[in-house]
N, C-alpha and C positions, 0 to 999 in steps of 0.2 A: 130116231123116231120115224116111223113109216106112216104116210098119210093113207087113210082108208081107201082102198080100191076094190073092196070085197065084191066078188061076183062079176067084176068088169073084165072085159077082154081088151088086152093091149097089144099093139104091134110096135116093136122097137127096131128101127133100122140101125145098122152099125152096132148091133147088140152083142157082138162077140168080144168086145174089149172096151176099155176106156169108159167114157161117159155113158155110152149106150149100155154096156154091161152093168155098170153101177145102177143105172136107171131100171133096167130089167129086174135086177135083184131087189131093189127097193119096192117096185110094183108087186113083185111076188110076196114080199114081206107084208105088204098091205092087203093081200088077199086076191090079187088079180090073177087071171090066167093070161099067160104071155107067150107070144110068138116073137122070137128074135130072128132077124135075117141079116145075112152078110154075104160077101162075095167069096170068102175063103172057107171052104167046107171043113177043113181040119180045125181051124180056130173056132168055128161055130160049134162043132161037136165037142170040143174041149170045154167051151163055155157052157154048153148044155149039161155036161156032166157035173160041173160045179153048181149049176142052178137046180139040179134035181134033188138037192137036199130039202127043198121046200115042197110041202105036200100038194100044193095046187099045181095044175097042169102047166107045163112049159114045153115048147117045141122050137126046133130050129129048121130053117129052110134056106138053101143056097139061092141067093137072088142078087143080080147085078142091077142096082137101081138106076144106072145110067141109061137103061133101056126101058122105055115106057111100057112095052108089053110085059116085061118082068115085074114092073111095079103093079100092074093089073093082076098078074099071077099071084103076087104076094098077098094082096087084099083078098082075092078069091080063096086062097089057101087058108087064111085066118078064119074066114067065115065058114068054110067047109069043115074045119077042125073044131071050132068053138061055137058056131051057130050065130055069131054076131060080131060087131066091132064097136068098141066104146072109146078107145084111146089110140091115137097115133103119135109116136115120138120119132121125128126124123133126126137121127144122130149120125148117120153115115156121112163121111166127108173126106175130102182129099186136100192136101196142103202143098203149096209150092212157095219157095222163097228164092226169087230170081229177079234181076233187073229187067225192067220192061223191054229193053232192046234185045235181050237174050232169050226171051220166052218164045218157044216154037208154037206153030199152029196146033200141033198134036198135044202139047202140054196144056195150052189154053183150052182146047176142046175137052180134055180129060177132067180138068178142074170144073168146068162149067157143066159137063154132062153129069157128074156125080153130085156136086153141091147145089146146082140150080135145077137142072132137069129132073134129077132124082127127087128132090124135095117137091117140085111142082107136080109131078105125076103121081107121087105117093099121096099127096093131098087131094088131087083130083079124084082118084079112084076110091080113096077112103071116104070122101064126102058122100058118095052115093050110098055107102053102107051106113054111115053115121046118120044120115037123114032117115034111113029105114029104121034105125034103132031109136029114133026120137031125139037124137042129139048126141053130144059127146065132146071130146076135147082133142085138139091137135097142138103139139108143142114142137116147134122147129128149133134146132140148134144152129144159131148163127155164130157170131164171134165179136170180140171187141173190134176186130178188123172190119166188121160190118157197120161200125159206127164211126170210127176214126181211121184215117189212112196210116199204114205202116211202111217203113222203108223196105224196098225190094219185095213188096207183097202186093203189087198192083193187081195181079190176076186173082189171087185169093181174096183181096179186099173187094174186088168187083163182084165176085161170086157171093160173098157173104152180105155185101150191101144189097144185092138182089134178094137174098133170103129175108132180110129184115123188112124191106118195103113190101115184098110179096106177102109176108105174114100180115102186115097191116091191111093190105088190100083185101085178102080173103077173109080176114076177121070181120070186116064190114059186110062182106057178101054172105057169109055163112051164119052169122049170129041170128038171123031170122029163122033159121032151122035149128036153133038151140045148140049150135056147134061153136064152142069158144076156141079161138086160135090165138096163140101167143108164141113168143120166142125168147130164148135165153141167149145171152151174149157172153160166153166165158172169155176170160183172159187166158194166160198160159196155165195149162193144167198138166200134171204129170200123167201122161197117157202114152200109148204106143206112137201116136202122131207126134208128140213132143220129143220122144226118143229118136224118132226118124229125123226130126229137125236137128238133133245133136249129132247125127251119124258122122258127118264130115268135119265136125269141130275138133280141133287138136286139143285145146285146153278146155275141157268141158266144165270144170269147176269154176274157172274164171268167167266163162260164157254165162253160166247160170247165175253167178254172183252179179254180173252186169244186168241181166234180165231182172233179177229180184230187186235191184236198186231202183227200178222205175215204178215199183209197186208201193203205194203208201202203206199197205199192210205188212210189207217186208218179207213176203214169201210168195211162192207159186201155189196154186190151188190143187185140190185133190178131186178126183172124179165124183166122189160121193157128195161133195159140197155143191156141185152143179146138179147132181141127180136129185137132191132134196128139193131144189127149186123147181125142177121139171115135174117132180111128183106132186108138189103143191099145185102147180098150174094145171095139172091133169086131173086134180081131185075136185070134189064138190065144194071143198073149202074155198076154192078160188072162183066161186060162182059169179062174182061181179068183175072179174078180171078178163078183159077182152082187148086184143090188139096190143098187149103190153110188150115192150122191148126191155127185158129184164137183164141188167148187167150183173154178172157174177164174176167180178174181176179184181177184187181186193182194192177197189178205188182207182184203178188205172184210168178209166174214162172220166173221172171227175175233172181232170185238167182240161 
């Protein structure tokens, strides 16, 4: 089921793959016009080809959200192409799994630049246009790591914890402009980021089995399961949902 987003204009960061791609596809199914952005042009163009099966307009632009000037450019491009902006989904993200004592300054900066700075400045520049449009919705993709700490994920946890509390702060600030801001906190989801996490694992099946074992639901999630929640939060059906931190994690953070 796709929530209605008919005639709305949505911008999805990290829209070339994973949760971002699934969200863009679902928004298109609901009737939105969608701009997906990503840092890898080839992946973006491949995603664009797959999304062109939908009759409504979809575009891709190469953008590095770690640079505030690029975030501004992304918003300006969306408005230039579609005339307005109604929905922003911040799905772009970087992951690192490393002991605190081994994390370099460069690694720390990269995680913070994409996960925190990118989300911050996309929201900032989107807010100007959403105010002009008379309101809208922002959905940030945080993580279960933005709620609870995880072993060897101090840098990633710090970045996603920032996204979670930032979401709450700007939800209070922007609701007076009829802009609803919420975030989703996925657990482990089968995405390219998860595959990257498995890259150096020798026994992948055992590793996955161990991960699955901590989930009350007994499995890892799928991108479309997160996308459904994002699209609900971005839709008018969620008109009374403001500043929510929505866990999509198979019960992981119940403990």
